[in-house]
DRENDO-1510 file (C-alpha; in Angstrom, 1 decimal, always signed):
<recs>
REC; n; res; u; v; w
REC; 1; UNK; +153.4; +53.6; -90.2 .
REC; 2; UNK; +150.2; +52.5; -91.9 .
REC; 3; UNK; +150.0; +53.2; -95.6 .
REC; 4; UNK; +146.7; +54.5; -97.1 .
REC; 5; UNK; +145.5; +53.9; -100.6 .
REC; 6; UNK; +144.2; +57.1; -102.3 .
REC; 7; UNK; +142.6; +55.7; -105.4 .
REC; 8; UNK; +139.1; +54.9; -106.5 .
REC; 9; UNK; +138.5; +51.7; -108.4 .
REC; 10; UNK; +135.4; +50.5; -110.3 .
REC; 11; UNK; +134.9; +46.8; -109.8 .
REC; 12; UNK; +132.5; +45.0; -112.1 .
REC; 13; UNK; +131.4; +41.4; -111.8 .
REC; 14; UNK; +129.5; +39.3; -114.3 .
REC; 15; UNK; +127.8; +36.4; -112.5 .
REC; 16; UNK; +124.9; +34.3; -113.7 .
REC; 17; UNK; +123.9; +37.0; -116.2 .
REC; 18; UNK; +123.8; +39.7; -113.5 .
REC; 19; UNK; +126.1; +42.7; -114.1 .
REC; 20; UNK; +127.2; +44.3; -110.8 .
REC; 21; UNK; +129.4; +47.3; -110.3 .
REC; 22; UNK; +130.9; +48.7; -107.1 .
REC; 23; UNK; +132.9; +51.9; -106.9 .
REC; 24; UNK; +135.4; +51.1; -104.2 .
REC; 25; UNK; +136.6; +54.2; -102.3 .
REC; 26; UNK; +139.9; +55.0; -100.6 .
REC; 27; UNK; +141.0; +52.9; -97.6 .
REC; 28; UNK; +141.9; +55.7; -95.2 .
REC; 29; UNK; +141.3; +57.0; -91.7 .
REC; 30; UNK; +138.7; +59.7; -92.4 .
REC; 31; UNK; +137.5; +60.6; -89.0 .
REC; 32; UNK; +140.7; +61.5; -87.0 .
REC; 33; UNK; +139.4; +59.3; -84.2 .
REC; 34; UNK; +142.3; +57.6; -82.4 .
REC; 35; UNK; +140.4; +54.3; -82.4 .
REC; 36; UNK; +139.5; +54.6; -86.1 .
REC; 37; UNK; +141.7; +52.5; -88.4 .
REC; 38; UNK; +140.3; +52.8; -91.9 .
REC; 39; UNK; +137.1; +53.9; -93.7 .
REC; 40; UNK; +136.0; +52.8; -97.2 .
REC; 41; UNK; +133.0; +53.8; -99.2 .
REC; 42; UNK; +131.4; +52.8; -102.5 .
REC; 43; UNK; +128.0; +52.5; -104.3 .
REC; 44; UNK; +126.7; +49.0; -104.6 .
REC; 45; UNK; +124.5; +47.5; -107.3 .
REC; 46; UNK; +122.1; +45.8; -106.8 .
REC; 47; UNK; +121.0; +47.6; -103.6 .
REC; 48; UNK; +120.8; +45.5; -100.5 .
REC; 49; UNK; +117.3; +44.4; -99.3 .
REC; 50; UNK; +116.3; +46.1; -96.1 .
REC; 51; UNK; +116.9; +43.8; -93.1 .
REC; 52; UNK; +114.6; +43.4; -90.0 .
REC; 53; UNK; +114.5; +46.4; -87.7 .
REC; 54; UNK; +116.4; +46.0; -84.4 .
REC; 55; UNK; +115.7; +48.3; -81.5 .
REC; 56; UNK; +118.2; +50.1; -79.3 .
REC; 57; UNK; +117.3; +50.5; -75.6 .
REC; 58; UNK; +119.6; +52.8; -73.7 .
REC; 59; UNK; +118.7; +52.3; -70.0 .
REC; 60; UNK; +120.0; +54.9; -67.5 .
REC; 61; UNK; +120.5; +53.3; -64.1 .
REC; 62; UNK; +122.5; +53.5; -60.9 .
REC; 63; UNK; +123.5; +51.3; -58.0 .
REC; 64; UNK; +121.9; +53.5; -55.4 .
REC; 65; UNK; +118.6; +53.8; -57.3 .
REC; 66; UNK; +116.0; +51.7; -55.4 .
REC; 67; UNK; +113.7; +51.2; -58.4 .
REC; 68; UNK; +116.4; +50.5; -61.0 .
REC; 69; UNK; +116.3; +46.7; -60.5 .
REC; 70; UNK; +112.7; +46.8; -61.6 .
REC; 71; UNK; +113.9; +48.6; -64.7 .
REC; 72; UNK; +116.5; +45.9; -65.3 .
REC; 73; UNK; +113.7; +43.3; -65.1 .
REC; 74; UNK; +111.6; +45.2; -67.6 .
REC; 75; UNK; +114.4; +45.5; -70.1 .
REC; 76; UNK; +115.4; +41.8; -69.7 .
REC; 77; UNK; +111.7; +40.8; -70.2 .
REC; 78; UNK; +111.6; +42.8; -73.5 .
REC; 79; UNK; +114.8; +41.1; -74.7 .
REC; 80; UNK; +113.3; +37.7; -73.9 .
REC; 81; UNK; +110.1; +38.5; -75.8 .
REC; 82; UNK; +111.9; +38.8; -79.1 .
REC; 83; UNK; +114.2; +36.8; -81.2 .
REC; 84; UNK; +117.8; +37.1; -80.0 .
REC; 85; UNK; +119.5; +40.1; -81.6 .
REC; 86; UNK; +116.4; +42.1; -82.2 .
REC; 87; UNK; +117.0; +44.2; -79.0 .
REC; 88; UNK; +120.3; +45.9; -78.5 .
REC; 89; UNK; +120.4; +46.9; -74.8 .
REC; 90; UNK; +122.9; +49.2; -73.1 .
REC; 91; UNK; +122.9; +50.0; -69.4 .
REC; 92; UNK; +124.4; +53.4; -68.8 .
REC; 93; UNK; +125.7; +54.5; -65.3 .
REC; 94; UNK; +126.1; +58.3; -65.4 .
REC; 95; UNK; +127.9; +60.3; -62.8 .
REC; 96; UNK; +125.3; +61.3; -60.3 .
REC; 97; UNK; +124.5; +60.4; -56.6 .
REC; 98; UNK; +122.3; +57.4; -57.6 .
REC; 99; UNK; +125.4; +55.9; -59.3 .
REC; 100; UNK; +127.9; +56.4; -56.6 .
REC; 101; UNK; +129.4; +53.0; -55.5 .
REC; 102; UNK; +129.2; +51.8; -51.9 .
REC; 103; UNK; +132.4; +51.6; -49.9 .
REC; 104; UNK; +132.3; +47.8; -50.2 .
REC; 105; UNK; +131.3; +47.7; -53.9 .
REC; 106; UNK; +133.4; +45.5; -56.0 .
REC; 107; UNK; +133.4; +47.9; -59.0 .
REC; 108; UNK; +132.5; +51.5; -59.8 .
REC; 109; UNK; +130.2; +51.3; -62.9 .
REC; 110; UNK; +130.2; +55.1; -63.5 .
REC; 111; UNK; +132.1; +56.1; -66.6 .
REC; 112; UNK; +132.5; +59.2; -68.8 .
REC; 113; UNK; +130.7; +57.9; -71.9 .
REC; 114; UNK; +127.6; +57.1; -69.9 .
REC; 115; UNK; +127.6; +60.6; -68.4 .
REC; 116; UNK; +128.2; +62.3; -71.8 .
REC; 117; UNK; +125.4; +60.4; -73.5 .
REC; 118; UNK; +123.0; +61.3; -70.6 .
REC; 119; UNK; +123.8; +65.0; -71.3 .
REC; 120; UNK; +123.7; +64.6; -75.1 .
REC; 121; UNK; +120.2; +63.1; -75.0 .
REC; 122; UNK; +118.8; +65.8; -72.8 .
REC; 123; UNK; +119.6; +65.1; -69.2 .
REC; 124; UNK; +115.9; +64.5; -68.5 .
REC; 125; UNK; +114.0; +61.9; -66.6 .
REC; 126; UNK; +114.5; +60.1; -63.3 .
REC; 127; UNK; +116.1; +56.8; -63.1 .
REC; 128; UNK; +115.3; +54.2; -64.2 .
REC; 129; UNK; +114.5; +55.7; -67.5 .
REC; 130; UNK; +115.4; +54.6; -71.0 .
REC; 131; UNK; +115.6; +55.9; -74.6 .
REC; 132; UNK; +114.0; +53.7; -77.2 .
REC; 133; UNK; +115.8; +54.3; -80.5 .
REC; 134; UNK; +116.4; +57.9; -79.2 .
REC; 135; UNK; +112.9; +58.5; -80.6 .
REC; 136; UNK; +110.8; +61.4; -79.3 .
REC; 137; UNK; +107.4; +59.8; -79.4 .
REC; 138; UNK; +104.4; +62.1; -80.0 .
REC; 139; UNK; +102.9; +61.6; -76.6 .
REC; 140; UNK; +106.2; +62.3; -74.7 .
REC; 141; UNK; +108.2; +65.4; -73.8 .
REC; 142; UNK; +111.5; +63.5; -73.5 .
REC; 143; UNK; +113.2; +60.7; -75.3 .
REC; 144; UNK; +114.1; +59.2; -71.8 .
REC; 145; UNK; +111.0; +57.3; -70.7 .
REC; 146; UNK; +109.5; +55.7; -67.6 .
REC; 147; UNK; +109.7; +51.9; -67.7 .
REC; 148; UNK; +106.0; +51.6; -68.1 .
REC; 149; UNK; +106.3; +52.8; -71.7 .
REC; 150; UNK; +109.3; +50.8; -72.8 .
REC; 151; UNK; +107.6; +47.6; -74.1 .
REC; 152; UNK; +104.9; +49.5; -76.1 .
REC; 153; UNK; +107.3; +51.8; -77.8 .
REC; 154; UNK; +109.7; +48.9; -78.6 .
REC; 155; UNK; +106.8; +47.1; -80.3 .
REC; 156; UNK; +106.2; +50.3; -82.3 .
REC; 157; UNK; +109.8; +50.7; -83.4 .
REC; 158; UNK; +110.5; +47.1; -84.2 .
REC; 159; UNK; +107.7; +47.0; -86.8 .
REC; 160; UNK; +109.5; +49.7; -88.9 .
REC; 161; UNK; +111.7; +49.2; -92.0 .
REC; 162; UNK; +115.2; +50.6; -91.4 .
REC; 163; UNK; +116.9; +53.0; -93.7 .
REC; 164; UNK; +120.2; +51.2; -93.3 .
REC; 165; UNK; +121.5; +47.6; -92.9 .
REC; 166; UNK; +124.5; +47.0; -90.5 .
REC; 167; UNK; +127.0; +44.2; -91.0 .
REC; 168; UNK; +129.0; +43.9; -87.8 .
REC; 169; UNK; +131.9; +41.7; -86.9 .
REC; 170; UNK; +134.8; +41.7; -84.3 .
REC; 171; UNK; +138.2; +40.1; -83.9 .
REC; 172; UNK; +139.7; +39.8; -80.4 .
REC; 173; UNK; +143.4; +39.4; -79.8 .
REC; 174; UNK; +144.0; +37.5; -76.5 .
REC; 175; UNK; +147.7; +38.3; -76.4 .
REC; 176; UNK; +147.3; +42.1; -76.3 .
REC; 177; UNK; +143.6; +42.3; -75.3 .
REC; 178; UNK; +142.8; +44.4; -78.4 .
REC; 179; UNK; +139.5; +44.2; -80.3 .
REC; 180; UNK; +139.0; +45.1; -83.9 .
REC; 181; UNK; +135.5; +46.0; -84.9 .
REC; 182; UNK; +134.3; +46.1; -88.5 .
REC; 183; UNK; +131.0; +47.8; -89.3 .
REC; 184; UNK; +129.6; +48.0; -92.8 .
REC; 185; UNK; +126.6; +50.3; -93.3 .
REC; 186; UNK; +124.4; +49.7; -96.4 .
REC; 187; UNK; +121.9; +52.5; -97.2 .
REC; 188; UNK; +118.7; +51.0; -98.6 .
REC; 189; UNK; +117.0; +54.5; -98.8 .
REC; 190; UNK; +118.0; +58.0; -99.5 .
REC; 191; UNK; +118.7; +59.9; -96.3 .
REC; 192; UNK; +118.8; +63.7; -96.0 .
REC; 193; UNK; +119.7; +64.2; -92.3 .
REC; 194; UNK; +123.3; +64.1; -91.0 .
REC; 195; UNK; +124.1; +60.5; -89.8 .
REC; 196; UNK; +126.6; +59.3; -87.2 .
REC; 197; UNK; +127.6; +55.8; -86.2 .
REC; 198; UNK; +128.2; +54.9; -82.6 .
REC; 199; UNK; +130.1; +51.8; -81.6 .
REC; 200; UNK; +130.0; +50.7; -77.9 .
REC; 201; UNK; +131.3; +47.9; -75.8 .
REC; 202; UNK; +129.2; +46.4; -73.1 .
REC; 203; UNK; +129.6; +43.7; -70.5 .
REC; 204; UNK; +127.2; +41.2; -68.9 .
REC; 205; UNK; +127.5; +39.3; -65.5 .
REC; 206; UNK; +129.2; +42.3; -63.7 .
REC; 207; UNK; +128.9; +41.7; -60.0 .
REC; 208; UNK; +128.7; +44.7; -57.6 .
REC; 209; UNK; +126.5; +46.1; -54.9 .
REC; 210; UNK; +123.0; +47.4; -55.9 .
REC; 211; UNK; +120.2; +48.9; -53.8 .
REC; 212; UNK; +117.2; +46.8; -54.5 .
REC; 213; UNK; +114.1; +48.4; -53.0 .
REC; 214; UNK; +114.0; +51.0; -50.2 .
REC; 215; UNK; +116.5; +49.4; -47.8 .
REC; 216; UNK; +117.9; +46.1; -49.2 .
REC; 217; UNK; +121.4; +46.2; -50.6 .
REC; 218; UNK; +122.3; +43.2; -52.7 .
REC; 219; UNK; +126.1; +42.9; -52.3 .
REC; 220; UNK; +126.4; +40.5; -55.2 .
REC; 221; UNK; +123.9; +41.9; -57.7 .
REC; 222; UNK; +124.5; +40.8; -61.3 .
REC; 223; UNK; +124.5; +43.7; -63.8 .
REC; 224; UNK; +124.0; +43.1; -67.5 .
REC; 225; UNK; +124.5; +45.3; -70.6 .
REC; 226; UNK; +126.9; +47.6; -68.7 .
REC; 227; UNK; +128.4; +50.2; -70.9 .
REC; 228; UNK; +132.2; +49.9; -70.7 .
REC; 229; UNK; +133.5; +52.2; -73.4 .
REC; 230; UNK; +132.7; +53.8; -76.8 .
REC; 231; UNK; +135.2; +53.4; -79.7 .
REC; 232; UNK; +133.7; +56.3; -81.6 .
REC; 233; UNK; +133.0; +59.7; -80.2 .
REC; 234; UNK; +130.3; +59.5; -77.5 .
REC; 235; UNK; +128.0; +61.3; -80.0 .
REC; 236; UNK; +129.1; +59.0; -82.8 .
REC; 237; UNK; +131.3; +59.6; -85.8 .
REC; 238; UNK; +130.1; +61.3; -88.9 .
REC; 239; UNK; +129.3; +58.8; -91.7 .
REC; 240; UNK; +129.3; +61.4; -94.5 .
REC; 241; UNK; +132.8; +62.7; -93.7 .
REC; 242; UNK; +133.0; +64.9; -96.8 .
REC; 243; UNK; +130.7; +66.4; -99.4 .
REC; 244; UNK; +131.4; +63.5; -101.9 .
REC; 245; UNK; +129.8; +61.0; -99.5 .
REC; 246; UNK; +126.1; +61.4; -100.1 .
REC; 247; UNK; +123.8; +59.2; -98.2 .
REC; 248; UNK; +121.9; +57.8; -101.1 .
REC; 249; UNK; +120.4; +54.4; -101.9 .
REC; 250; UNK; +123.2; +51.9; -102.5 .
REC; 251; UNK; +125.8; +53.8; -100.5 .
REC; 252; UNK; +128.1; +51.5; -98.5 .
REC; 253; UNK; +130.4; +52.8; -95.8 .
REC; 254; UNK; +132.8; +50.4; -94.1 .
REC; 255; UNK; +134.5; +51.5; -90.8 .
REC; 256; UNK; +137.1; +49.7; -88.8 .
REC; 257; UNK; +137.9; +50.5; -85.2 .
REC; 258; UNK; +140.3; +49.2; -82.6 .
REC; 259; UNK; +140.2; +49.4; -78.9 .
REC; 260; UNK; +141.8; +47.8; -75.8 .
REC; 261; UNK; +139.9; +45.7; -73.3 .
REC; 262; UNK; +140.6; +46.7; -69.7 .
REC; 263; UNK; +142.0; +44.0; -67.5 .
REC; 264; UNK; +139.1; +44.4; -65.2 .
REC; 265; UNK; +136.6; +43.5; -68.0 .
REC; 266; UNK; +135.9; +39.9; -69.0 .
REC; 267; UNK; +135.9; +39.7; -72.9 .
REC; 268; UNK; +134.0; +36.5; -72.8 .
REC; 269; UNK; +131.0; +38.4; -71.3 .
REC; 270; UNK; +131.3; +41.4; -73.6 .
REC; 271; UNK; +129.3; +42.5; -76.6 .
REC; 272; UNK; +129.8; +45.1; -79.4 .
REC; 273; UNK; +126.8; +47.4; -80.1 .
REC; 274; UNK; +126.7; +49.5; -83.3 .
REC; 275; UNK; +124.0; +51.9; -84.3 .
REC; 276; UNK; +123.4; +54.5; -87.0 .
REC; 277; UNK; +121.5; +57.6; -85.9 .
REC; 278; UNK; +120.7; +61.2; -86.9 .
REC; 279; UNK; +122.9; +63.9; -85.5 .
REC; 280; UNK; +121.2; +67.3; -85.9 .
REC; 281; UNK; +117.9; +68.4; -84.4 .
REC; 282; UNK; +117.1; +64.7; -83.8 .
REC; 283; UNK; +119.2; +61.7; -82.6 .
REC; 284; UNK; +116.8; +59.1; -83.8 .
REC; 285; UNK; +118.3; +55.6; -84.4 .
REC; 286; UNK; +117.8; +54.0; -87.8 .
REC; 287; UNK; +119.2; +50.6; -87.1 .
REC; 288; UNK; +121.2; +48.8; -84.3 .
REC; 289; UNK; +123.2; +45.7; -84.2 .
REC; 290; UNK; +124.6; +43.7; -81.2 .
REC; 291; UNK; +127.1; +40.8; -81.3 .
REC; 292; UNK; +129.4; +39.0; -79.0 .
REC; 293; UNK; +132.9; +40.4; -78.8 .
REC; 294; UNK; +134.4; +37.0; -78.9 .
REC; 295; UNK; +133.2; +34.1; -81.1 .
</recs>
């Protein structure tokens, strides 16, 4: 049985004339999520400098969607246009007829998290469509956008200053195929809206049949950014888990999750995606981070 520490300590460091204090919170599972190991929170001083904004692209796609390969190309082109790491792409395969695998498909890419997120974000738009930071832009009626809009709205979002920084790391145990993900969220501004964190696992170089155009089926099509699972709830886990955790400048919340890698997935091709987002009348994403699952 894992032991939890229920004390609050005040750590102060004097270094090069700088007096710094951190209130270190309890190391305890605060979410009740089966994948959540521990959560810790404290106020840091000095406050972290805001990092560069990264943009989340959630692309909804399907193997029987004739235009979806064009969407894949647009998303890949956006990733290539920016410094690696600035775009966090996730390809979601929700449960609908455009996603049904062929009888000879090597894999079925449909999964429950993709379907749940599709519903959570409004169940609007025709594939291929994508959410850019889950932002409802002023000229649009849905956060799920036609591919012709993706690049322009990514450029708009990436120029912003994020309200939070995300430190993200992962440890993969080859013997039991278990991954441990550590996400540390630093608030660089006061935030008044409820915030959730979502942590997802994706895979590149997944080969299975894809309709490419009106009649051509590419039996060995290579899919990237495929959502495999989500370690948090599909709508994320609440960062402010009780009234004492206020989302103020200097707040730090560290979360540790563990999950198992299916034997059908290749951990060498997988990534961890973490993003902090609102969870009320809006689901807008403040910041995203994507790293390789294995080093």
